[in-house]
All heavy atoms as a GROMACS GRO file, in nm:
protein
  610
    1TRP      N    1  -0.934  -0.426   1.740
    1TRP     CA    2  -0.851  -0.349   1.830
    1TRP      C    3  -0.919  -0.337   1.965
    1TRP      O    4  -1.040  -0.327   1.972
    1TRP     CB    5  -0.825  -0.210   1.780
    1TRP     CG    6  -0.814  -0.183   1.633
    1TRP    CD1    7  -0.776  -0.269   1.534
    1TRP    CD2    8  -0.837  -0.058   1.571
    1TRP    NE1    9  -0.772  -0.204   1.416
    1TRP    CE2   10  -0.810  -0.076   1.434
    1TRP    CE3   11  -0.875   0.065   1.617
    1TRP    CZ2   12  -0.821   0.029   1.343
    1TRP    CZ3   13  -0.886   0.168   1.526
    1TRP    CH2   14  -0.858   0.149   1.392
    2LYS      N   15  -0.841  -0.333   2.068
    2LYS     CA   16  -0.898  -0.322   2.203
    2LYS      C   17  -0.961  -0.184   2.222
    2LYS      O   18  -1.053  -0.168   2.301
    2LYS     CB   19  -0.794  -0.351   2.309
    2LYS     CG   20  -0.680  -0.253   2.315
    2LYS     CD   21  -0.578  -0.291   2.420
    2LYS     CE   22  -0.464  -0.191   2.415
    2LYS     NZ   23  -0.360  -0.222   2.506
    3GLU      N   24  -0.912  -0.083   2.150
    3GLU     CA   25  -0.968   0.052   2.163
    3GLU      C   26  -1.112   0.057   2.114
    3GLU      O   27  -1.195   0.128   2.168
    3GLU     CB   28  -0.884   0.154   2.085
    3GLU     CG   29  -0.747   0.178   2.141
    3GLU     CD   30  -0.642   0.080   2.085
    3GLU    OE1   31  -0.680  -0.014   2.011
    3GLU    OE2   32  -0.524   0.100   2.114
    4ILE      N   33  -1.142  -0.018   2.008
    4ILE     CA   34  -1.278  -0.023   1.957
    4ILE      C   35  -1.372  -0.083   2.060
    4ILE      O   36  -1.482  -0.032   2.083
    4ILE     CB   37  -1.285  -0.101   1.825
    4ILE    CG1   38  -1.211  -0.028   1.714
    4ILE    CG2   39  -1.431  -0.126   1.783
    4ILE    CD1   40  -1.196  -0.105   1.586
    5GLU      N   41  -1.328  -0.190   2.122
    5GLU     CA   42  -1.410  -0.255   2.225
    5GLU      C   43  -1.435  -0.157   2.339
    5GLU      O   44  -1.546  -0.146   2.390
    5GLU     CB   45  -1.340  -0.380   2.274
    5GLU     CG   46  -1.425  -0.461   2.370
    5GLU     CD   47  -1.355  -0.591   2.409
    5GLU    OE1   48  -1.301  -0.660   2.322
    5GLU    OE2   49  -1.356  -0.619   2.530
    6TRP      N   50  -1.330  -0.084   2.382
    6TRP     CA   51  -1.344   0.012   2.490
    6TRP      C   52  -1.442   0.123   2.450
    6TRP      O   53  -1.532   0.156   2.524
    6TRP     CB   54  -1.205   0.072   2.523
    6TRP     CG   55  -1.210   0.188   2.616
    6TRP    CD1   56  -1.219   0.184   2.751
    6TRP    CD2   57  -1.209   0.326   2.580
    6TRP    NE1   58  -1.222   0.311   2.801
    6TRP    CE2   59  -1.214   0.400   2.698
    6TRP    CE3   60  -1.199   0.394   2.459
    6TRP    CZ2   61  -1.214   0.539   2.700
    6TRP    CZ3   62  -1.198   0.533   2.462
    6TRP    CH2   63  -1.205   0.604   2.582
    7TYR      N   64  -1.422   0.180   2.333
    7TYR     CA   65  -1.510   0.286   2.283
    7TYR      C   66  -1.654   0.237   2.273
    7TYR      O   67  -1.747   0.301   2.322
    7TYR     CB   68  -1.462   0.335   2.146
    7TYR     CG   69  -1.570   0.408   2.070
    7TYR    CD1   70  -1.596   0.541   2.097
    7TYR    CD2   71  -1.648   0.342   1.975
    7TYR    CE1   72  -1.697   0.609   2.030
    7TYR    CE2   73  -1.748   0.408   1.907
    7TYR     CZ   74  -1.771   0.542   1.936
    7TYR     OH   75  -1.873   0.605   1.869
    8SER      N   76  -1.673   0.122   2.211
    8SER     CA   77  -1.807   0.070   2.187
    8SER      C   78  -1.882   0.044   2.318
    8SER      O   79  -1.996   0.083   2.333
    8SER     CB   80  -1.798  -0.059   2.103
    8SER     OG   81  -1.927  -0.112   2.085
    9SER      N   82  -1.818  -0.024   2.410
    9SER     CA   83  -1.888  -0.058   2.534
    9SER      C   84  -1.920   0.066   2.615
    9SER      O   85  -2.029   0.080   2.670
    9SER     CB   86  -1.807  -0.157   2.617
    9SER     OG   87  -1.684  -0.100   2.658
   10LYS      N   88  -1.825   0.160   2.623
   10LYS     CA   89  -1.850   0.281   2.700
   10LYS      C   90  -1.957   0.368   2.636
   10LYS      O   91  -2.044   0.421   2.703
   10LYS     CB   92  -1.719   0.359   2.713
   10LYS     CG   93  -1.725   0.470   2.814
   10LYS     CD   94  -1.587   0.525   2.844
   10LYS     CE   95  -1.595   0.621   2.958
   10LYS     NZ   96  -1.464   0.666   3.002
   11THR      N   97  -1.951   0.384   2.505
   11THR     CA   98  -2.049   0.465   2.434
   11THR      C   99  -2.189   0.402   2.443
   11THR      O  100  -2.287   0.474   2.467
   11THR     CB  101  -2.007   0.484   2.287
   11THR    OG1  102  -1.879   0.546   2.285
   11THR    CG2  103  -2.107   0.570   2.214
   12THR      N  104  -2.196   0.271   2.423
   12THR     CA  105  -2.325   0.202   2.431
   12THR      C  106  -2.383   0.219   2.572
   12THR      O  107  -2.503   0.249   2.586
   12THR     CB  108  -2.310   0.054   2.396
   12THR    OG1  109  -2.260   0.044   2.262
   12THR    CG2  110  -2.442  -0.018   2.407
   13LYS      N  111  -2.302   0.204   2.673
   13LYS     CA  112  -2.348   0.220   2.812
   13LYS      C  113  -2.406   0.358   2.833
   13LYS      O  114  -2.514   0.375   2.891
   13LYS     CB  115  -2.234   0.194   2.909
   13LYS     CG  116  -2.272   0.208   3.051
   13LYS     CD  117  -2.155   0.188   3.144
   13LYS     CE  118  -2.196   0.218   3.288
   13LYS     NZ  119  -2.086   0.252   3.371
   14ARG      N  120  -2.335   0.459   2.785
   14ARG     CA  121  -2.382   0.598   2.803
   14ARG      C  122  -2.512   0.624   2.726
   14ARG      O  123  -2.601   0.694   2.775
   14ARG     CB  124  -2.276   0.695   2.760
   14ARG     CG  125  -2.162   0.706   2.860
   14ARG     CD  126  -2.061   0.806   2.817
   14ARG     NE  127  -1.968   0.831   2.926
   14ARG     CZ  128  -1.858   0.903   2.916
   14ARG    NH1  129  -1.826   0.958   2.799
   14ARG    NH2  130  -1.778   0.919   3.017
   15LEU      N  131  -2.524   0.570   2.605
   15LEU     CA  132  -2.645   0.589   2.528
   15LEU      C  133  -2.764   0.517   2.591
   15LEU      O  134  -2.877   0.568   2.589
   15LEU     CB  135  -2.624   0.545   2.384
   15LEU     CG  136  -2.537   0.636   2.298
   15LEU    CD1  137  -2.510   0.574   2.163
   15LEU    CD2  138  -2.602   0.772   2.282
   16VAL      N  139  -2.742   0.400   2.646
   16VAL     CA  140  -2.848   0.327   2.714
   16VAL      C  141  -2.895   0.408   2.837
   16VAL      O  142  -3.013   0.423   2.861
   16VAL     CB  143  -2.803   0.185   2.754
   16VAL    CG1  144  -2.902   0.122   2.851
   16VAL    CG2  145  -2.788   0.098   2.629
   17GLU      N  146  -2.799   0.462   2.914
   17GLU     CA  147  -2.833   0.544   3.030
   17GLU      C  148  -2.910   0.668   2.988
   17GLU      O  149  -3.010   0.705   3.050
   17GLU     CB  150  -2.707   0.582   3.106
   17GLU     CG  151  -2.641   0.469   3.179
   17GLU     CD  152  -2.508   0.508   3.240
   17GLU    OE1  153  -2.466   0.626   3.232
   17GLU    OE2  154  -2.442   0.417   3.296
   18TYR      N  155  -2.864   0.733   2.883
   18TYR     CA  156  -2.932   0.852   2.832
   18TYR      C  157  -3.076   0.817   2.790
   18TYR      O  158  -3.169   0.889   2.822
   18TYR     CB  159  -2.858   0.912   2.713
   18TYR     CG  160  -2.932   1.021   2.644
   18TYR    CD1  161  -2.938   1.150   2.700
   18TYR    CD2  162  -3.000   0.998   2.523
   18TYR    CE1  163  -3.008   1.251   2.638
   18TYR    CE2  164  -3.069   1.101   2.460
   18TYR     CZ  165  -3.073   1.226   2.517
   18TYR     OH  166  -3.145   1.325   2.456
   19SER      N  167  -3.092   0.706   2.720
   19SER     CA  168  -3.224   0.662   2.674
   19SER      C  169  -3.319   0.643   2.790
   19SER      O  170  -3.435   0.684   2.785
   19SER     CB  171  -3.213   0.532   2.595
   19SER     OG  172  -3.138   0.550   2.480
   20LYS      N  173  -3.269   0.582   2.898
   20LYS     CA  174  -3.352   0.562   3.017
   20LYS      C  175  -3.387   0.696   3.080
   20LYS      O  176  -3.501   0.718   3.125
   20LYS     CB  177  -3.280   0.473   3.118
   20LYS     CG  178  -3.272   0.329   3.073
   20LYS     CD  179  -3.194   0.245   3.174
   20LYS     CE  180  -3.179   0.103   3.124
   20LYS     NZ  181  -3.095   0.022   3.217
   21ASP      N  182  -3.290   0.787   3.089
   21ASP     CA  183  -3.313   0.917   3.152
   21ASP      C  184  -3.420   0.998   3.083
   21ASP      O  185  -3.494   1.072   3.147
   21ASP     CB  186  -3.182   1.000   3.156
   21ASP     CG  187  -3.081   0.945   3.254
   21ASP    OD1  188  -3.116   0.861   3.340
   21ASP    OD2  189  -2.963   0.988   3.245
   22VAL      N  190  -3.429   0.988   2.951
   22VAL     CA  191  -3.525   1.067   2.875
   22VAL      C  192  -3.643   0.984   2.823
   22VAL      O  193  -3.719   1.031   2.740
   22VAL     CB  194  -3.457   1.146   2.759
   22VAL    CG1  195  -3.352   1.242   2.812
   22VAL    CG2  196  -3.399   1.050   2.657
   23ASP      N  197  -3.653   0.862   2.873
   23ASP     CA  198  -3.762   0.772   2.834
   23ASP      C  199  -3.767   0.752   2.682
   23ASP      O  200  -3.870   0.770   2.618
   23ASP     CB  201  -3.895   0.823   2.886
   23ASP     CG  202  -4.004   0.717   2.884
   23ASP    OD1  203  -3.971   0.598   2.897
   23ASP    OD2  204  -4.122   0.754   2.870
   24LEU      N  205  -3.653   0.713   2.626
   24LEU     CA  206  -3.640   0.688   2.482
   24LEU      C  207  -3.605   0.542   2.462
   24LEU      O  208  -3.522   0.487   2.534
   24LEU     CB  209  -3.527   0.776   2.426
   24LEU     CG  210  -3.491   0.763   2.281
   24LEU    CD1  211  -3.603   0.821   2.194
   24LEU    CD2  212  -3.361   0.837   2.251
   25ASP      N  213  -3.671   0.479   2.366
   25ASP     CA  214  -3.643   0.337   2.338
   25ASP      C  215  -3.513   0.329   2.258
   25ASP      O  216  -3.505   0.375   2.145
   25ASP     CB  217  -3.758   0.277   2.256
   25ASP     CG  218  -3.745   0.126   2.235
   25ASP    OD1  219  -3.633   0.073   2.247
   25ASP    OD2  220  -3.848   0.063   2.208
   26PHE      N  221  -3.410   0.269   2.317
   26PHE     CA  222  -3.277   0.257   2.258
   26PHE      C  223  -3.279   0.181   2.128
   26PHE      O  224  -3.199   0.202   2.041
   26PHE     CB  225  -3.185   0.187   2.360
   26PHE     CG  226  -3.043   0.168   2.313
   26PHE    CD1  227  -2.958   0.275   2.306
   26PHE    CD2  228  -2.998   0.043   2.279
   26PHE    CE1  229  -2.827   0.260   2.266
   26PHE    CE2  230  -2.866   0.026   2.237
   26PHE     CZ  231  -2.782   0.135   2.229
   27HIS      N  232  -3.377   0.090   2.113
   27HIS     CA  233  -3.385   0.004   1.994
   27HIS      C  234  -3.486   0.049   1.890
   27HIS      O  235  -3.506  -0.019   1.790
   27HIS     CB  236  -3.418  -0.140   2.037
   27HIS     CG  237  -3.312  -0.198   2.126
   27HIS    ND1  238  -3.193  -0.246   2.077
   27HIS    CD2  239  -3.306  -0.216   2.260
   27HIS    CE1  240  -3.118  -0.290   2.175
   27HIS    NE2  241  -3.184  -0.271   2.287
   28LYS      N  242  -3.550   0.162   1.914
   28LYS     CA  243  -3.654   0.206   1.820
   28LYS      C  244  -3.614   0.341   1.760
   28LYS      O  245  -3.570   0.431   1.829
   28LYS     CB  246  -3.786   0.224   1.897
   28LYS     CG  247  -3.902   0.261   1.811
   28LYS     CD  248  -4.029   0.271   1.892
   28LYS     CE  249  -4.144   0.314   1.803
   28LYS     NZ  250  -4.265   0.338   1.881
   29GLY      N  251  -3.627   0.350   1.628
   29GLY     CA  252  -3.603   0.477   1.560
   29GLY      C  253  -3.712   0.577   1.589
   29GLY      O  254  -3.810   0.544   1.655
   30TRP      N  255  -3.697   0.699   1.542
   30TRP     CA  256  -3.800   0.798   1.560
   30TRP      C  257  -3.810   0.882   1.436
   30TRP      O  258  -3.731   0.869   1.345
   30TRP     CB  259  -3.773   0.882   1.686
   30TRP     CG  260  -3.646   0.964   1.684
   30TRP    CD1  261  -3.632   1.091   1.641
   30TRP    CD2  262  -3.515   0.922   1.726
   30TRP    NE1  263  -3.502   1.134   1.654
   30TRP    CE2  264  -3.427   1.031   1.705
   30TRP    CE3  265  -3.464   0.803   1.778
   30TRP    CZ2  266  -3.292   1.025   1.735
   30TRP    CZ3  267  -3.329   0.799   1.807
   30TRP    CH2  268  -3.245   0.909   1.787
   31VAL      N  269  -3.908   0.972   1.435
   31VAL     CA  270  -3.930   1.060   1.320
   31VAL      C  271  -3.903   1.203   1.364
   31VAL      O  272  -3.957   1.248   1.466
   31VAL     CB  273  -4.074   1.047   1.265
   31VAL    CG1  274  -4.097   1.145   1.151
   31VAL    CG2  275  -4.100   0.905   1.221
   32LEU      N  276  -3.818   1.272   1.288
   32LEU     CA  277  -3.783   1.410   1.318
   32LEU      C  278  -3.806   1.491   1.192
   32LEU      O  279  -3.745   1.462   1.089
   32LEU     CB  280  -3.637   1.418   1.362
   32LEU     CG  281  -3.581   1.555   1.394
   32LEU    CD1  282  -3.654   1.617   1.513
   32LEU    CD2  283  -3.432   1.543   1.425
   33ASN      N  284  -3.892   1.589   1.198
   33ASN     CA  285  -3.926   1.670   1.081
   33ASN      C  286  -3.969   1.584   0.962
   33ASN      O  287  -3.925   1.603   0.851
   33ASN     CB  288  -3.810   1.762   1.041
   33ASN     CG  289  -3.779   1.863   1.148
   33ASN    OD1  290  -3.867   1.911   1.219
   33ASN    ND2  291  -3.652   1.896   1.161
   34ASN      N  292  -4.054   1.486   0.991
   34ASN     CA  293  -4.106   1.393   0.890
   34ASN      C  294  -4.000   1.305   0.824
   34ASN      O  295  -4.021   1.252   0.717
   34ASN     CB  296  -4.187   1.468   0.782
   34ASN     CG  297  -4.313   1.530   0.839
   34ASN    OD1  298  -4.380   1.468   0.923
   34ASN    ND2  299  -4.345   1.649   0.795
   35VAL      N  300  -3.885   1.293   0.889
   35VAL     CA  301  -3.778   1.208   0.839
   35VAL      C  302  -3.754   1.096   0.940
   35VAL      O  303  -3.730   1.123   1.059
   35VAL     CB  304  -3.648   1.288   0.817
   35VAL    CG1  305  -3.535   1.196   0.773
   35VAL    CG2  306  -3.670   1.401   0.717
   36SER      N  307  -3.762   0.972   0.893
   36SER     CA  308  -3.737   0.858   0.982
   36SER      C  309  -3.588   0.848   1.009
   36SER      O  310  -3.505   0.863   0.920
   36SER     CB  311  -3.784   0.729   0.917
   36SER     OG  312  -3.924   0.730   0.902
   37THR      N  313  -3.555   0.823   1.135
   37THR     CA  314  -3.415   0.809   1.175
   37THR      C  315  -3.393   0.671   1.235
   37THR      O  316  -3.488   0.609   1.286
   37THR     CB  317  -3.378   0.915   1.280
   37THR    OG1  318  -3.455   0.893   1.398
   37THR    CG2  319  -3.402   1.057   1.228
   38PRO      N  320  -3.269   0.623   1.230
   38PRO     CA  321  -3.243   0.491   1.293
   38PRO      C  322  -3.244   0.504   1.445
   38PRO      O  323  -3.234   0.615   1.499
   38PRO     CB  324  -3.104   0.456   1.240
   38PRO     CG  325  -3.042   0.586   1.203
   38PRO     CD  326  -3.154   0.677   1.163
   39SER      N  327  -3.252   0.391   1.510
   39SER     CA  328  -3.244   0.390   1.656
   39SER      C  329  -3.102   0.423   1.701
   39SER      O  330  -3.008   0.413   1.622
   39SER     CB  331  -3.285   0.252   1.709
   39SER     OG  332  -3.185   0.156   1.675
   40LEU      N  333  -3.087   0.457   1.825
   40LEU     CA  334  -2.953   0.481   1.879
   40LEU      C  335  -2.870   0.354   1.870
   40LEU      O  336  -2.750   0.360   1.840
   40LEU     CB  337  -2.962   0.527   2.025
   40LEU     CG  338  -3.021   0.665   2.047
   40LEU    CD1  339  -3.028   0.698   2.196
   40LEU    CD2  340  -2.939   0.772   1.975
   41ASN      N  341  -2.933   0.241   1.890
   41ASN     CA  342  -2.861   0.113   1.877
   41ASN      C  343  -2.809   0.094   1.733
   41ASN      O  344  -2.693   0.056   1.715
   41ASN     CB  345  -2.952  -0.004   1.916
   41ASN     CG  346  -2.881  -0.135   1.915
   41ASN    OD1  347  -2.779  -0.150   1.980
   41ASN    ND2  348  -2.932  -0.229   1.839
   42GLU      N  349  -2.892   0.122   1.636
   42GLU     CA  350  -2.848   0.110   1.496
   42GLU      C  351  -2.734   0.208   1.465
   42GLU      O  352  -2.640   0.172   1.393
   42GLU     CB  353  -2.964   0.136   1.400
   42GLU     CG  354  -3.071   0.026   1.402
   42GLU     CD  355  -3.188   0.067   1.316
   42GLU    OE1  356  -3.281   0.132   1.369
   42GLU    OE2  357  -3.188   0.031   1.197
   43ILE      N  358  -2.743   0.326   1.516
   43ILE     CA  359  -2.638   0.427   1.494
   43ILE      C  360  -2.505   0.379   1.549
   43ILE      O  361  -2.403   0.386   1.480
   43ILE     CB  362  -2.679   0.562   1.551
   43ILE    CG1  363  -2.798   0.620   1.476
   43ILE    CG2  364  -2.561   0.660   1.550
   43ILE    CD1  365  -2.861   0.742   1.541
   44ILE      N  366  -2.505   0.328   1.671
   44ILE     CA  367  -2.379   0.284   1.731
   44ILE      C  368  -2.323   0.164   1.657
   44ILE      O  369  -2.202   0.152   1.639
   44ILE     CB  370  -2.393   0.259   1.882
   44ILE    CG1  371  -2.256   0.251   1.949
   44ILE    CG2  372  -2.467   0.134   1.915
   44ILE    CD1  373  -2.181   0.378   1.954
   45LEU      N  374  -2.410   0.076   1.608
   45LEU     CA  375  -2.361  -0.039   1.530
   45LEU      C  376  -2.297   0.007   1.399
   45LEU      O  377  -2.192  -0.045   1.358
   45LEU     CB  378  -2.476  -0.138   1.503
   45LEU     CG  379  -2.529  -0.213   1.624
   45LEU    CD1  380  -2.653  -0.294   1.586
   45LEU    CD2  381  -2.423  -0.302   1.686
   46GLU      N  382  -2.358   0.105   1.334
   46GLU     CA  383  -2.300   0.160   1.210
   46GLU      C  384  -2.166   0.228   1.235
   46GLU      O  385  -2.071   0.212   1.157
   46GLU     CB  386  -2.399   0.258   1.146
   46GLU     CG  387  -2.519   0.192   1.086
   46GLU     CD  388  -2.616   0.293   1.025
   46GLU    OE1  389  -2.568   0.398   0.974
   46GLU    OE2  390  -2.737   0.266   1.025
   47ILE      N  391  -2.157   0.302   1.344
   47ILE     CA  392  -2.032   0.367   1.378
   47ILE      C  393  -1.922   0.264   1.403
   47ILE      O  394  -1.809   0.277   1.357
   47ILE     CB  395  -2.049   0.460   1.502
   47ILE    CG1  396  -2.135   0.580   1.463
   47ILE    CG2  397  -1.912   0.503   1.557
   47ILE    CD1  398  -2.177   0.664   1.582
   48ASN      N  399  -1.959   0.157   1.476
   48ASN     CA  400  -1.861   0.052   1.504
   48ASN      C  401  -1.808  -0.011   1.376
   48ASN      O  402  -1.689  -0.040   1.362
   48ASN     CB  403  -1.922  -0.054   1.595
   48ASN     CG  404  -1.942  -0.004   1.735
   48ASN    OD1  405  -1.884   0.095   1.777
   48ASN    ND2  406  -2.025  -0.074   1.810
   49LEU      N  407  -1.898  -0.034   1.280
   49LEU     CA  408  -1.856  -0.090   1.152
   49LEU      C  409  -1.760   0.003   1.078
   49LEU      O  410  -1.660  -0.042   1.019
   49LEU     CB  411  -1.976  -0.120   1.063
   49LEU     CG  412  -2.058  -0.243   1.099
   49LEU    CD1  413  -2.183  -0.251   1.010
   49LEU    CD2  414  -1.972  -0.370   1.083
   50GLU      N  415  -1.790   0.132   1.081
   50GLU     CA  416  -1.702   0.229   1.017
   50GLU      C  417  -1.564   0.230   1.083
   50GLU      O  418  -1.461   0.235   1.014
   50GLU     CB  419  -1.761   0.370   1.023
   50GLU     CG  420  -1.882   0.388   0.933
   50GLU     CD  421  -1.849   0.373   0.786
   50GLU    OE1  422  -1.740   0.418   0.743
   50GLU    OE2  423  -1.932   0.318   0.714
   51ILE      N  424  -1.560   0.223   1.213
   51ILE     CA  425  -1.431   0.222   1.284
   51ILE      C  426  -1.355   0.093   1.250
   51ILE      O  427  -1.235   0.097   1.223
   51ILE     CB  428  -1.453   0.234   1.436
   51ILE    CG1  429  -1.506   0.374   1.469
   51ILE    CG2  430  -1.322   0.207   1.512
   51ILE    CD1  431  -1.550   0.390   1.612
   52GLU      N  432  -1.425  -0.017   1.251
   52GLU     CA  433  -1.359  -0.145   1.223
   52GLU      C  434  -1.303  -0.149   1.079
   52GLU      O  435  -1.204  -0.217   1.054
   52GLU     CB  436  -1.457  -0.261   1.242
   52GLU     CG  437  -1.489  -0.286   1.386
   52GLU     CD  438  -1.601  -0.389   1.405
   52GLU    OE1  439  -1.644  -0.450   1.305
   52GLU    OE2  440  -1.644  -0.408   1.519
   53ASN      N  441  -1.363  -0.076   0.987
   53ASN     CA  442  -1.321  -0.078   0.849
   53ASN      C  443  -1.209   0.023   0.818
   53ASN      O  444  -1.168   0.037   0.704
   53ASN     CB  445  -1.438  -0.054   0.754
   53ASN     CG  446  -1.533  -0.171   0.753
   53ASN    OD1  447  -1.491  -0.287   0.767
   53ASN    ND2  448  -1.660  -0.146   0.734
   54THR      N  449  -1.163   0.095   0.918
   54THR     CA  450  -1.051   0.186   0.897
   54THR      C  451  -0.920   0.117   0.934
   54THR      O  452  -0.921   0.018   1.008
   54THR     CB  453  -1.065   0.314   0.983
   54THR    OG1  454  -1.066   0.277   1.120
   54THR    CG2  455  -1.187   0.392   0.947
   55HIS      N  456  -0.813   0.165   0.882
   55HIS     CA  457  -0.683   0.109   0.917
   55HIS      C  458  -0.637   0.171   1.048
   55HIS      O  459  -0.651   0.292   1.068
   55HIS     CB  460  -0.580   0.140   0.807
   55HIS     CG  461  -0.615   0.076   0.677
   55HIS    ND1  462  -0.620  -0.062   0.661
   55HIS    CD2  463  -0.649   0.129   0.556
   55HIS    CE1  464  -0.653  -0.087   0.536
   55HIS    NE2  465  -0.672   0.026   0.471
   56GLN      N  466  -0.584   0.090   1.134
   56GLN     CA  467  -0.544   0.138   1.266
   56GLN      C  468  -0.448   0.256   1.257
   56GLN      O  469  -0.457   0.352   1.334
   56GLN     CB  470  -0.482   0.026   1.348
   56GLN     CG  471  -0.460   0.064   1.493
   56GLN     CD  472  -0.426  -0.054   1.579
   56GLN    OE1  473  -0.410  -0.165   1.531
   56GLN    NE2  474  -0.418  -0.032   1.706
   57ILE      N  475  -0.359   0.254   1.163
   57ILE     CA  476  -0.260   0.362   1.151
   57ILE      C  477  -0.324   0.494   1.111
   57ILE      O  478  -0.273   0.601   1.138
   57ILE     CB  479  -0.147   0.324   1.053
   57ILE    CG1  480  -0.026   0.412   1.077
   57ILE    CG2  481  -0.193   0.331   0.910
   57ILE    CD1  482   0.101   0.356   1.023
   58ASP      N  483  -0.442   0.488   1.047
   58ASP     CA  484  -0.512   0.608   1.004
   58ASP      C  485  -0.610   0.661   1.107
   58ASP      O  486  -0.678   0.762   1.083
   58ASP     CB  487  -0.592   0.579   0.876
   58ASP     CG  488  -0.502   0.545   0.760
   58ASP    OD1  489  -0.387   0.593   0.757
   58ASP    OD2  490  -0.546   0.471   0.670
   59SER      N  491  -0.622   0.595   1.222
   59SER     CA  492  -0.726   0.631   1.320
   59SER      C  493  -0.668   0.665   1.454
   59SER      O  494  -0.564   0.612   1.492
   59SER     CB  495  -0.822   0.512   1.336
   59SER     OG  496  -0.878   0.475   1.214
   60TYR      N  497  -0.738   0.751   1.523
   60TYR     CA  498  -0.700   0.788   1.656
   60TYR      C  499  -0.825   0.784   1.744
   60TYR      O  500  -0.929   0.838   1.707
   60TYR     CB  501  -0.641   0.929   1.660
   60TYR     CG  502  -0.518   0.941   1.574
   60TYR    CD1  503  -0.527   0.983   1.442
   60TYR    CD2  504  -0.394   0.904   1.624
   60TYR    CE1  505  -0.415   0.992   1.364
   60TYR    CE2  506  -0.280   0.913   1.546
   60TYR     CZ  507  -0.291   0.959   1.416
   60TYR     OH  508  -0.181   0.965   1.336
   61ILE      N  509  -0.814   0.725   1.859
   61ILE     CA  510  -0.923   0.724   1.957
   61ILE      C  511  -0.884   0.821   2.066
   61ILE      O  512  -0.772   0.821   2.116
   61ILE     CB  513  -0.943   0.582   2.018
   61ILE    CG1  514  -0.970   0.479   1.910
   61ILE    CG2  515  -1.052   0.584   2.124
   61ILE    CD1  516  -1.104   0.491   1.843
   62PHE      N  517  -0.977   0.909   2.102
   62PHE     CA  518  -0.948   1.005   2.207
   62PHE      C  519  -1.054   0.993   2.317
   62PHE      O  520  -1.161   0.939   2.295
   62PHE     CB  521  -0.942   1.147   2.153
   62PHE     CG  522  -1.072   1.199   2.098
   62PHE    CD1  523  -1.158   1.267   2.181
   62PHE    CD2  524  -1.108   1.176   1.968
   62PHE    CE1  525  -1.280   1.313   2.131
   62PHE    CE2  526  -1.229   1.223   1.918
   62PHE     CZ  527  -1.316   1.292   2.000
   63HIS      N  528  -1.021   1.044   2.431
   63HIS     CA  529  -1.114   1.039   2.544
   63HIS      C  530  -1.140   1.181   2.593
   63HIS      O  531  -1.053   1.265   2.594
   63HIS     CB  532  -1.054   0.954   2.656
   63HIS     CG  533  -1.140   0.951   2.778
   63HIS    ND1  534  -1.122   1.039   2.882
   63HIS    CD2  535  -1.246   0.877   2.808
   63HIS    CE1  536  -1.216   1.014   2.974
   63HIS    NE2  537  -1.291   0.916   2.930
   64GLY      N  538  -1.262   1.204   2.633
   64GLY     CA  539  -1.298   1.334   2.687
   64GLY      C  540  -1.438   1.332   2.740
   64GLY      O  541  -1.506   1.230   2.740
   65ASP      N  542  -1.483   1.442   2.790
   65ASP     CA  543  -1.616   1.451   2.847
   65ASP      C  544  -1.720   1.491   2.746
   65ASP      O  545  -1.830   1.529   2.778
   65ASP     CB  546  -1.618   1.549   2.966
   65ASP     CG  547  -1.543   1.493   3.083
   65ASP    OD1  548  -1.549   1.370   3.106
   65ASP    OD2  549  -1.479   1.572   3.154
   66PHE      N  550  -1.687   1.489   2.619
   66PHE     CA  551  -1.777   1.524   2.512
   66PHE      C  552  -1.863   1.401   2.479
   66PHE      O  553  -1.846   1.335   2.379
   66PHE     CB  554  -1.700   1.570   2.389
   66PHE     CG  555  -1.784   1.632   2.283
   66PHE    CD1  556  -1.850   1.752   2.306
   66PHE    CD2  557  -1.795   1.574   2.159
   66PHE    CE1  558  -1.929   1.809   2.206
   66PHE    CE2  559  -1.873   1.629   2.057
   66PHE     CZ  560  -1.939   1.749   2.082
   67CYS      N  561  -1.953   1.367   2.569
   67CYS     CA  562  -2.040   1.251   2.550
   67CYS      C  563  -2.183   1.294   2.531
   67CYS      O  564  -2.222   1.405   2.566
   67CYS     CB  565  -2.027   1.153   2.666
   67CYS     SG  566  -2.088   1.216   2.823
   68PHE      N  567  -2.263   1.207   2.476
   68PHE     CA  568  -2.400   1.236   2.438
   68PHE      C  569  -2.482   1.294   2.554
   68PHE      O  570  -2.551   1.393   2.540
   68PHE     CB  571  -2.464   1.108   2.384
   68PHE     CG  572  -2.580   1.133   2.295
   68PHE    CD1  573  -2.566   1.190   2.171
   68PHE    CD2  574  -2.708   1.095   2.336
   68PHE    CE1  575  -2.674   1.211   2.089
   68PHE    CE2  576  -2.816   1.115   2.253
   68PHE     CZ  577  -2.798   1.175   2.130
   69SER      N  578  -2.473   1.231   2.670
   69SER     CA  579  -2.554   1.276   2.783
   69SER      C  580  -2.510   1.413   2.835
   69SER      O  581  -2.589   1.486   2.892
   69SER     CB  582  -2.550   1.173   2.896
   69SER     OG  583  -2.416   1.153   2.940
   70ASN      N  584  -2.383   1.450   2.815
   70ASN     CA  585  -2.337   1.583   2.856
   70ASN      C  586  -2.381   1.693   2.760
   70ASN      O  587  -2.392   1.807   2.799
   70ASN     CB  588  -2.185   1.585   2.869
   70ASN     CG  589  -2.136   1.514   2.990
   70ASN    OD1  590  -2.211   1.478   3.078
   70ASN    ND2  591  -2.006   1.490   2.995
   71ILE      N  592  -2.400   1.657   2.635
   71ILE     CA  593  -2.439   1.756   2.536
   71ILE      C  594  -2.583   1.803   2.558
   71ILE      O  595  -2.614   1.920   2.549
   71ILE     CB  596  -2.427   1.699   2.393
   71ILE    CG1  597  -2.280   1.668   2.364
   71ILE    CG2  598  -2.480   1.797   2.289
   71ILE    CD1  599  -2.259   1.586   2.237
   72PHE      N  600  -2.670   1.711   2.592
   72PHE     CA  601  -2.809   1.745   2.614
   72PHE      C  602  -2.831   1.764   2.758
   72PHE      O  603  -2.914   1.793   2.818
   72PHE     CB  604  -2.901   1.636   2.557
   72PHE     CG  605  -2.894   1.631   2.407
   72PHE    CD1  606  -2.816   1.535   2.345
   72PHE    CD2  607  -2.960   1.721   2.330
   72PHE    CE1  608  -2.808   1.528   2.206
   72PHE    CE2  609  -2.954   1.716   2.191
   72PHE     CZ  610  -2.877   1.620   2.130
   0.00000   0.00000   0.00000
């Protein structure tokens, strides 16, 4: 779907910008409370797979200012 491409490219761009702003490696996971976490890149790839595996009729894409860089 074209919506997935739009979501993925925009979200990835924002996460890359956020990573640069806070000096975080976009491709490297980190440890939080002794728990290893995936990288931001891995997270976005997993989200994209989940979206791709849903039926279009069951999904809705929305737009808003609720983005990662605005939350932090």
